[in-house]
C-alpha angles and dihedrals in degrees: 000000000000089000097048111087095204090078112081120236092246093057093112092051091054092047091049090055091050092052095047100040104032118015099039096049090046091054091050093049090051098051108028102062088061096048115122107224111216135154092241088067090074094087097053092040091052095059094082093043092051091047094051093045090052091049093049094050095040098050095037090056092046090047092056092045095050099030095244121179119257089245092056092048091048093048094052092043092053098041099039093035097055120061129211092243095157114034095041097017101057099056093041096047091044090053098049104027105023126210094332089060091050091058090059092042092058090057092048092048105042111032087026119038096014097052093039089056093045095050120022091018090058091045091054091047091050095046094048099046119105091242120095113251134189125207092250090052091052093050091047092051092048096051094042092052105115097217091054092048089050090050092052091049093046096049091045089054091048091052092047091041093235122149133195118246109274094247092054093044091052089051091054090049094052093047091046091054089066092062100088100043094044091046091049091050090049094051092040091052088064097034119123112172112208131179091206139021143105093296099050095088091051090044092056092047093048094049093045088055095046102039101036115014099044097051088045090057093047090047093052093042099046103028101034103022100042097021093229115164104165127117092259089061091053090051090050092054094046091047090051087058094057118121124256116302117257093217091051088056090048091053090048089053092046090056095043095249102154097304094192094053093045090054091048091051089059097036095052097028098062099054093039090050091062087070098041093046089052089053091049091049090052090050092049092048088055096043098043 
């Protein structure tokens, strides 16, 4: 599509808006009203929050040590701190753990990754952009962010045990299905894979953090610290090893946080993760 002149240069911007304001809220409104709220969901839901907190501390400290720009710190925090727990996660977890694994994945993805992205992810993006922001502006942006509004509606319906009419729910489902392909096209439209360049060192560091360090922390915390050995724990560790989230890269691009690097994190991260996830699965098979 980059080589065909009939597509306008702002194609990716339009597609980004569709993903953030239409497809993502539709997916939330389809899944969340049917979510069973239980205390045991805390562990899976915490994976995304732990990952993002680690990324924020890790890259903020490195940024201060090496005098990185705010945009670079924000880009790495968003892309390495948010995992692709749905687009890559769903087919992989379905293949190796079946339907039981998918139940855990939904908790990791929606109350975990989804809400993390919609709240603290948006805060980080706002604070690290080159534009001046006031606290009131940040709060206003958070609570006017359609995916977060959809999450609030969906969780409220789950608590009150209210469901949408089947026709409306099916409409949300069909719109939500478009999220991954449209997001991939948007990122791919801007994607320029390079084997060298000013971003390659930061790319390697970001992927090392996301694909190796984060699942190590979750493994030690859940398996060693809490002694959990069930299937849900294995799913949590594999999900922690997922590559950078496409939507996280889109938000980074939307806020001008190193768009080229954010695209590279996704473009390189997804194919590389197929190897690292396989290695993690082999390790878990041995340890569990």
